[in-house]
N, C-alpha and C positions, 0 to 999 in steps of 0.2 A: 311677472310681477311687477306691479307699476311702484316707480320712483318718481322723487319730485327733486328737481335741482334749479337753483338760481343761477341764470345764465344775463350778463350784462343787466341785474336789476329786474329780471323777468322770472316768473316761476314757470317751469317746463316740467311737464309730466312726461316721463319715457317708460317704454316697457325693457326690462332687462330680462333677456332670454338666456340661458346658459346651454350652450352647444358646444361640440368638440371641435371648435375652431381654433385656428393660430393666431389670427389677430380679433382685433375688436372691430365690429362692424356697426355701421351706422345706416339707418334707413328712415327716411322721412317720406310718408305716404301723403297721397293727395289729400286725403281728409284730416291733415295736419298733425296726424299721431307721429310720435317718433320712437323707433324702438331700435335697441342696442343688444348686437349678441356678442357673447364673451363666453369663453373657456371657464368652466367653474374654479380654476386656479386663479382666474384674474381677480384681484380684490376690488372692491366697489370703489375704494379711492381711486384705483387706477382707470376705473370707467370713467369717474366723475371727471378726472383731470382730463382725461380725452375729449369730454364732451365742452368743458370749459374751453379748451384749445379749439375747439369747432364752434364756438358759440354764435361767432356773426354769420357763418353759413347756416346754422341751424336757425336762427331766429329769422335770418332773409328767407330761408325756404318755407317756413311756416307763415309768414306774412305773404309769400308769393301765392301760396294756395289759398290761404284765407281770402285773399283780394281776388283771388281767379273766382272763386265760388260766388262771387257777385255776378257774374255772367252764367252761372247755371241756371237750367231750366226750373221756373217755378211753377207750382201748381197754380192754372188758370181755371176760371169758370167762362170765361170771356162773354164778360158782362161789360156794359158801358161803364168808363171810369178806371178800368184797370189799365195799368200802367205796361209797357212793352219797351225794351230796349233795342234802338234801331241806328246804326251810325253814330253812336255817341250820344243820343238823346233819347229822354224818357217821353214816348209817344202815348198818350190818352187813346183807350180805346172807343171809338163810338158804333154802337151795334146797331144795325138796321135789318129788315124783313124785305127779301125781293131775290132779284138773279144774283148768284155768286160773284161777289166781286172785292177785292182787296185795294186800297189806295191808302195815300198819305199825302198831306201837307206839309210835312214836318213838324206838326204841332199834333195832329191827330192821325189816329190809324183808323181807317174806316172799314171795317169789316160788314159786310152785308152777305146774309146768308138765307135760305129758304125757309128753316126752323130754327129759330132764335133760341129753342130748348136743347137741342141737340149739341151737348157740348162736344163729343166725339167729332163730329163733321166740322163743326168749327174750329177746332184743333188742327185736322188734316188740312182745311182749307189756308189756315194761316202759315202752318207750316210749310205748305207746299209754295205759297207765295215768298217766305223767307227764303226756299232752297233757291227759287227763282232769282230772287236779288242777289243772294251768295255768288250765283252763276255768273249774273251779269256784272257785278261790282267787281267780284274777283279777277275777270277776265279781263275788264278794262285797266286793272292796276298793273296785272301781268304784262299786258300790250304796253303800257307806259314805262315799265321797267326793263322789257327785252332787249330792245335796241341797243342798250349798254353793253348786253353780253352777247350780241351777233358777232361783234367784231372780234370776240375770243373763240369762235367757231361753234357756241353753244347753240344746238337746235332748240326751235322754239318747243317748250316742254308741256306736255298733256296735265290739265288741272283734272284731281279728283278731290272732291268734297267729302269729308266724314266729322262724324261726332266723335271728338279726341277727349279724354278725361283730364290728360295731364300736359299736353302741348298744344302749341297755336299752329304748327306745321310740321312738315317733314319734306325731306327731298331723296330721291333715288336717281342719282345721276346716270347710272347705266343704263336705266328703263327710260329715263328723260320724263319722269314723273316729279310733279308738286303736288302734295297734298294739303289742303289747309282745312284747318277747324271751323265748322261752320258757325260756330259761336261768335267767330270773328266779326261777322255780320252786325255787332250789338257795339263793337267798338268803332271810334273814328275812323276816316279814311286814312290818314296820315299814319295810325299804328298799324292799319290792316298793311299799307305800302311798306311799313318796317319789315314786317313778317315775310311779304314778298320778297325783298330785297335780301333778306338774311337766307330764305332757302334758295334764291337762284344763285347767290356766292357761293355756296356749298358745290355748284356744278365745275368751279374751279378749285374749291378748297374743302374738302370732304369734311375736315375736322375744326375745331373751334381753334385755330393756332394763331400766332401772331399774324401771319400773313392774311387770314381771314379776316381779322378786325382791322387790319390796317386798310384793306381793302372796302369794308364797309364805312369806316370812318371817313374815306376819300369820296365815296360816292353817297354817302347819308352824313353829313358831318353831326347832324342832330338824333341821331339813333338813339343814345342814351336816355335821352328826354323823350323820345317816342316808345321806347322801351318800357320806361318808367310809367309813362301815363298809362299804357297797356296792363301791365301787371298791379298798378298800383290802384287803377280803376278811377285815375285823374281825369275823368271826362266831362 
């Protein structure tokens, strides 16, 4: 059952699901939908009091997912004039026919293909270029950050690239792996470096504890600004 509530002056639609659960449970999905599960004995007024108490968190999460959608894949035809994001910039595509090649001058993205009408081939060629840039640039940033952690006995981690729907990165300290979201290539370098630093610190502090944030603030004093730019699309 869908309900509407006003939180801090904003109307929010939420789904109220009745389940045999002990507590009122809240879930905010990547598509910005809000779901609340509660026992049938819990009055709606109690549910809404719970939501108002969580208003700041709910609105922040909705905004985060809404802004992150800006980085989501867009349906392209790969024709001249289309816009593609790369390192915080909007690049205009220039399509040409010839030997396969992708280059950029920071303003235009030049895509040269054998068959200008083959959308699938154009898509694969550009995706391959983006993947190569991901590996190259992410590795560069990891190499810049790693010396700080070598002195703590952290072994140089392996990089894994992945399409991730709700996270910019993850860390597996025991396996020595950092996984980064390929969509990060669309963000500015300083925002990508923030994610890299964030994941490296998890080798020392697995949880988001006070010690984690103390070290993050010491090593990257402007991390909040970088995080805000990344999640808010202020690029």
